[in-house]
N, C-alpha and C positions, 0 to 999 in steps of 0.2 A: 537107978538108971542115971547114967551120966550123960550130960548134954555136951555136945561138941563145942568147944570154945569159939571155934570159927563161926559156927552157926549163931551163937550168942552175939558176937561182934556184928554180924550182918543184920541181925534183928535190931540191935541198938542203932545201927546206921539208918535202917528203914524208919525206925521211930523218930529219929532226929529229922530225917527228910520230911516226914509227915508234919512235924511241928513247924519246920521252916515253911512248908507249903501253906499250912493253916495261917501262920502269921502274915505271910505275903498276901494271901487271899483276903484276910481281914483288913489289912492296910489299904489294899486296892479298893475294897468295898467302901471303906470309910472315905477315901479320896473321892470316889464317884459320888457318894452321898453329899459330900461337901460341895462338889462342883455343881450338882443338880440344885442344891439349895441356893448357892450363889447365883446361878442362872435364873432361878425363879424370883429371887429378890431383885436382881438387876432388871429383869423384864417387868416386874411389877412397878418398880420405880420409874422406868422409862414410860410405861403405859400411863402411869399417874401423871408424869410430866406433860405428856402429849394430850391425853384425854381430859384431864381435870383442869389444866391451866386455862383453856379458853373460857371455862365456866367461872374462873376466879376474876375475870376482867370485870371491872365495875364501870359505871357511867354509861355514856352513849354507845359504847362498843360492846356492851354485854350481850351475849347470845347471837351475835351476827355471824356471817359466814366468811369473814375475812381470811382466817387461817386456811380454810378449805379452798377458797378461791385462789389465794396466793400459791398454795401447793399445786393446784391444778395447772396454773400458768407456768410455774417453775418446772413441773414434770414435762410439759410440752416444749420446754426450751425457750419460752417467751420471757426472757430475763428482763428486757426493757419494759414489758407490760407488768411484770411482777414488781419492778421498781416503781413504776407509776402508781400501781395499786398501793404499795407500801407508803409512798409519799402522801398519797391522798388520805390513807388511814392515819398517818401521823399528824396531818392537819387537824383532824377531828379528835384524835387521841394521842397526844404527844408523849404520854407516859406508858404507851403500850409496848411491852417487850417484844411481842411478835412483830409489830410494825418495824421496829429497829432491826430485828433479826433478819426478816425478809429483805429489808433494804441492804443490809450488810452482804447477804448471800448474793443478791442480784448485782450489786456494785462489784463484788469480787469477780463474778463471772463476766462482767462487762469490761474488766481490766482496770477498774478504778480502785486500786488497792488501798491508797491512802484514805479515800472517802469511806471505803468499806470498813477499815479499821476503826474509824471514828464512830460509824454507826454501830459497830460491834461493841465498842466501849460503852455506848449508851444502853444497848441491850443488856450488857453485863451489869451496869449500874442499877438498872431497873430490876433485873432478875439475877442477883449474885448466885442463886442456887443452880443456875444453868452452867456455871463456869466449867466444871470438869467434864460434864457430859456433852455440852454443845459449843460453848464459847471457845475454850482452849483448842479443840480440834479445828474449828473454822479459822481461828487466828493463825494457827500453825500452817494451815493450807494457804491462807492469804500471804503470809510471810514467805513461804516457799515459792509461791507464784511470783511475788514481787522480786525475789532474788533471782529468778530465772529470766525475768523480763528486762533486767538492767544490764 
C-alpha cells in the first residue's frame, strides 16, 4: 500500500505545528511561573519591610503606634499634622527612619521640597535598605514636583 506523498507532507506539517505549539505553550507557562514567583517574592519583601520594621525599632519608640498614627493622618490628607507628629517623634527618637520618612513625605506635600529632600536623605542614611523600594521613588517625585514649581 503506497501512501500519497502529499498526505505525508501534510502530516509532517501538522507534526511541526504541534511541536511549535507545545514549545510556545511551555515557554508561556515558564514565563507565568517566573512572574508569579517574582510577585510572591516582591510582596513578601514589601510585607516584611512594612510589617517587621516597626518591631525592629529599639529604645523608647519600640512597639508604639507612631507608624499607624502617621499613616492615618496622612491618608486623611492632614499633612501638617503628620509633619508635627513626625517632628515630635524625632525629638524622642532622632534615629527613627520612619520619623524621617513621614517628615519627608509631609514636607513634600506641603511644598517644602528642599527640606523634604534633607529629611529623605536622613531616612536613607538610617535605612539604606529602603533605597530602591521607597527612597528613590519619593526622591524622584519630589524632584519632579520641584521642577514644576520653579
